[in-house]
C-alpha positions as CSV (number, residue, x, y, z in Angstrom):
1,M,6.6,32.5,30.9
2,N,6.8,35.6,28.5
3,K,5.1,35.4,25.0
4,D,7.9,34.3,23.3
5,Q,8.3,31.5,25.1
6,V,4.7,30.4,25.0
7,E,5.2,30.6,21.2
8,A,8.7,28.6,20.8
9,H,6.4,26.0,22.4
10,S,3.5,25.7,20.2
11,L,5.4,26.3,17.5
12,F,7.5,23.1,19.0
13,N,3.9,21.5,19.4
14,S,3.5,22.0,15.9
15,M,6.5,20.5,14.3
16,Q,6.1,18.0,17.1
17,K,2.5,17.1,15.7
18,T,3.5,17.2,12.2
19,Q,6.7,14.9,12.0
20,V,4.2,11.9,13.9
21,L,2.0,12.8,10.9
22,L,4.9,12.3,8.7
23,D,6.7,9.5,10.1
24,E,2.8,7.6,10.0
25,F,2.6,8.0,6.5
26,E,6.4,6.9,5.4
27,K,5.4,4.0,7.3
28,L,2.6,3.7,5.3
29,R,4.1,3.6,2.2
30,P,4.0,0.4,-0.1
31,N,7.6,-1.6,0.6
32,W,8.5,-4.9,-1.3
33,K,7.6,-7.4,1.8
34,G,3.9,-6.1,1.1
35,S,4.1,-7.3,-2.8
36,I,6.7,-10.5,-1.4
37,I,3.4,-10.8,0.9
38,R,0.7,-10.7,-2.2
39,F,2.8,-13.0,-4.0
40,A,3.3,-15.4,-1.8
41,S,-0.5,-15.0,-0.6
42,M,-2.0,-16.3,-4.3
43,L,0.3,-19.3,-4.8
44,L,-1.0,-20.8,-1.8
45,G,-4.8,-19.8,-2.8
46,M,-3.4,-21.8,-5.7
47,A,-1.9,-24.3,-4.5
48,F,-5.2,-24.9,-1.9
49,I,-7.7,-24.8,-5.1
50,L,-5.7,-27.5,-6.9
51,F,-5.0,-29.2,-4.2
52,M,-8.8,-29.6,-3.5
53,Y,-10.0,-29.3,-6.6
54,P,-7.5,-31.1,-9.4
55,E,-9.6,-31.2,-12.8
56,V,-9.0,-27.2,-12.5
57,A,-5.2,-28.3,-13.5
58,Q,-6.3,-29.7,-17.0
59,P,-4.6,-27.3,-19.7
60,P,-8.5,-25.2,-20.6
61,V,-9.5,-24.6,-17.2
62,S,-5.4,-23.9,-16.1
63,Y,-5.3,-21.4,-19.2
64,V,-8.3,-19.3,-18.5
65,F,-7.0,-19.8,-14.5
66,L,-3.3,-18.5,-15.3
67,I,-4.8,-15.5,-17.8
68,L,-7.4,-13.7,-14.6
69,I,-5.2,-14.5,-12.2
70,F,-2.2,-12.0,-14.4
71,G,-5.3,-10.5,-15.5
72,M,-6.7,-9.4,-11.7
73,N,-3.0,-9.4,-10.7
74,S,-2.2,-6.7,-13.0
75,E,-5.1,-4.7,-12.3
76,L,-5.0,-5.2,-9.0
77,H,-1.3,-3.5,-9.0
78,S,-1.7,-0.4,-11.4
79,E,-5.1,1.0,-9.3
80,S,-2.5,0.0,-6.0
81,K,0.0,2.1,-7.8
82,R,-2.3,5.2,-9.0
83,I,-4.4,5.5,-4.9
84,N,-0.6,5.8,-3.8
85,K,0.5,8.2,-7.1
86,R,-2.8,10.8,-5.1
87,I,-1.4,10.5,-2.4
88,D,1.6,11.3,-2.5
89,A,0.6,14.0,-4.3
90,L,-1.9,14.9,-1.5
91,H,0.9,15.0,0.6
92,K,2.7,17.7,-1.5
93,L,-0.6,20.1,-0.8
94,L,-1.0,19.6,2.3
95,K,3.1,19.6,3.3
96,D,3.2,23.6,1.8
97,D,0.3,24.2,4.2
98,V,1.6,22.6,7.2
């Protein structure tokens, strides 16, 4: 192999590694399936709590319970969104280096 072939092979290998990393990055991007799974698990958790402790369904307790659920859900959503924005920004920074 001459020098040009070695450089071409090295470049091709680095491009393959970059493509594998980009594919993994895209695979880890949040999607609608994850949101549906989180929502369904939250509903199942609520159903389990209501089944085990029926007194939770009475109005004063249920309102507080509902407010806490919505608060935690919105906090989780905003934190997840912020983390994903940071990861995207990091990817853009690293994309220039790669």
